C-alpha positions in Angstrom: 134.4 -3.8 66.6 131.6 -2.8 64.4 130.6 -4.2 61.0 131.8 -1.1 59.2 135.4 -2.2 59.8 134.9 -5.5 58.1 136.3 -6.2 54.6 133.9 -7.2 51.9 135.3 -10.8 52.1 134.8 -10.9 55.9 131.2 -9.7 55.5 130.5 -12.4 52.9 132.0 -15.1 55.2 130.0 -13.9 58.2 126.8 -13.8 56.0 127.6 -17.4 54.8 127.8 -18.5 58.4 124.6 -16.8 59.4 122.7 -18.2 56.4 124.0 -21.8 57.0 123.0 -21.6 60.6 119.6 -20.3 59.6 119.2 -23.0 57.0 120.5 -26.1 58.9 120.8 -25.1 62.5 124.6 -25.9 62.4 127.7 -23.9 61.5 129.1 -24.7 58.0 132.3 -26.5 57.4 135.3 -24.6 55.9 134.6 -26.1 52.5 130.9 -25.1 52.7 131.8 -21.6 53.5 134.3 -21.5 50.6 131.7 -22.7 48.2 129.2 -20.1 49.4 131.7 -17.2 49.1 133.7 -18.3 46.1 137.0 -19.3 47.8 138.6 -22.5 46.7 141.4 -22.4 49.3 140.5 -23.7 52.7 143.5 -21.8 54.1 141.9 -18.5 52.9 138.6 -19.4 54.5 140.4 -20.3 57.8 142.3 -17.0 57.7 139.0 -15.1 57.3 137.4 -17.1 60.1 140.5 -16.3 62.3 140.1 -12.6 61.6 136.4 -12.8 62.5 137.2 -14.6 65.7 139.8 -12.0 66.7 137.2 -9.3 66.1 134.9 -11.1 68.5 132.2 -11.7 65.9 132.4 -15.5 66.1 133.6 -18.0 68.6 134.3 -21.7 68.5 134.4 -24.6 70.9 137.6 -26.6 70.4 139.7 -26.7 67.3 137.0 -27.2 64.7 135.4 -24.4 62.8 132.2 -26.4 62.5 131.7 -25.6 66.1 131.7 -21.8 65.5 128.9 -19.7 66.7 127.9 -16.1 66.1 128.6 -13.8 69.1 126.8 -10.7 67.8 
């Protein structure tokens, strides 16, 4: 799936993940992503992460989003 089909929110979440990995070398927590994109609900962040995972743009090892990695 290409980036043109992403919503603005998904693009900002993906950008937040990219920036955090570039800054620290590690994927951000759900709370860190929320702060970066202006979402206070961890459920909303998790939903967006799930959508990005279904699109194949990120993957994770195990259950924790902190282990997510960019696939593209």
